C-alpha positions in Angstrom: -105.7 65.5 155.9 -109.2 66.0 154.6 -109.8 65.9 150.9 -112.6 68.2 149.5 -113.8 69.5 146.2 -112.5 72.9 145.2 -114.9 75.7 144.3 -113.8 75.4 140.6 -114.7 71.7 140.6 -118.1 72.4 142.1 -118.9 75.1 139.6 -117.8 72.8 136.8 -120.2 70.0 137.9 -123.0 72.5 138.3 -122.4 73.8 134.7 -122.5 70.2 133.4 -125.7 69.5 135.2 -127.2 72.7 133.8 -126.3 71.7 130.3 -127.7 68.2 130.7 -131.0 69.7 132.1 -131.2 72.2 129.3 -131.0 69.4 126.7 -133.3 67.0 128.6 -136.2 69.2 129.7 -137.5 69.9 126.1 -137.4 66.2 125.4 -139.7 65.6 128.4 -142.1 68.4 127.4 -142.4 66.8 123.9 -143.3 63.4 125.6 -146.6 64.9 126.8 -147.5 66.3 123.4 -146.5 63.0 121.7 -148.6 60.9 124.0 -151.7 63.1 123.3 -151.1 62.8 119.6 -150.7 59.0 119.8 -153.8 58.7 121.9 -155.8 60.7 119.5 -154.6 58.8 116.4 -155.3 55.5 118.1 -158.8 56.5 119.0 -159.5 57.9 115.5 -158.3 54.6 114.0 -160.6 52.7 116.3 -163.5 55.0 115.4 -163.0 54.5 111.7 -162.8 50.7 112.2 -166.1 50.8 114.2 -167.8 52.9 111.5 -166.6 50.3 108.9 -167.9 47.5 111.1 -171.3 49.0 111.4 -171.4 49.6 107.6 -170.3 46.0 107.0 -173.0 44.6 109.3 -175.6 46.8 107.6 -174.6 45.4 104.1 -174.7 41.8 105.3 -178.0 42.2 107.1 -179.4 44.3 104.2 -180.2 47.2 106.6 -182.3 45.2 109.1 -180.3 44.9 112.3 -179.7 46.4 115.7 -176.2 47.9 116.4 -174.1 49.5 119.0 -175.4 50.4 122.4 -179.1 49.8 121.7 -179.3 51.8 118.5 -181.4 50.6 115.6 -181.3 50.9 111.9 -183.2 54.2 111.9 -180.0 55.7 113.3 -178.2 55.0 110.0 -178.1 57.0 106.8 -179.2 55.4 103.5 -175.7 54.1 102.9 -175.5 52.3 106.2 -173.3 54.7 108.1 -174.2 56.0 111.5 -175.9 59.4 111.4 -173.8 60.4 114.4 -171.3 58.7 116.6 -172.8 59.6 119.9 -174.8 62.1 122.0 -171.8 64.5 122.0 -171.5 64.1 125.7 -170.0 61.5 125.8 -168.8 61.8 122.3 -168.7 58.2 121.1 -171.3 56.3 123.2 -173.1 55.0 120.1 -170.2 53.6 118.2 -167.7 52.3 120.9 -168.4 49.5 123.3 -166.2 51.0 126.0 -166.6 54.8 125.4 -165.8 55.7 129.0 -162.1 55.5 128.2 -162.5 58.6 126.0 -165.2 60.3 128.0 -164.1 63.9 128.9 -161.2 63.7 126.5 -163.2 64.3 123.3 -165.7 67.0 122.5 -168.0 67.3 119.6 -170.4 69.7 117.8 -172.7 69.5 114.8 -172.0 71.5 111.7 -175.5 70.6 110.4 -176.2 68.4 107.4 -174.8 65.3 108.9 -171.2 66.6 109.5 -169.8 66.5 113.0 -166.7 68.1 114.4 -164.7 66.3 117.1 -161.7 67.4 119.1 -159.5 65.0 121.0 -156.7 65.3 123.6 -154.2 66.9 121.1 -156.6 68.9 119.0 -158.2 71.0 121.8 -157.1 74.6 121.9 -155.6 74.2 125.4 -153.8 70.9 124.7 -150.3 72.4 124.6 -149.6 70.6 121.3 -148.1 73.2 119.0 -149.2 73.6 115.4 -147.1 71.1 113.6 -148.5 71.5 110.0 -148.4 67.8 109.4 -150.8 64.9 109.2 -150.7 64.6 113.0 -153.3 66.4 115.2 -152.5 69.7 116.9 -154.3 72.5 118.7 -155.4 74.0 115.4 -157.0 70.9 114.0 -160.2 68.9 114.3 -161.8 65.7 113.2 -164.8 65.7 110.8 -167.3 62.9 110.6 -169.3 62.8 107.4 -172.2 60.5 107.8 -172.9 60.4 104.1 -169.5 58.9 103.3 -168.7 57.3 106.6 -165.4 59.1 106.9 -163.7 60.3 110.1 -160.8 62.5 108.9 -158.4 65.0 110.4 -158.8 68.6 109.0 -156.2 71.3 109.3 -157.1 74.8 110.7 -160.5 74.3 112.2 
């Protein structure tokens, strides 16, 4: 005698698989958004560290030194911070040694007066990262670089 599953048992298994899928799929969708946020926060931390490094070198050398990717001291403000972080395409070619890792993932524009706006993988309008209203980047946010203060900060609602 052959033993087989009844129709009721098959339907029961399909329902359980459906419930598990309904719970798991949103978790996987959030993984993409979380990876974009983590990548952007890590890059922003590296950028701020590089800005601080240039400023420290400027202080130690009393303003007379060469820095980052063939730039010279005329590319600095009076306080020793870079006037800008790159050519805006690629975004950070002046400040990062290996800027090719972020090339195409970050965009920038000048607001005039030494303030630059940057958008990373999570803060572009088509990133898929929903507005979270927190201190983490989302599709409604941007990063501002102020060359007079040497700050690279996340701004809400850009």
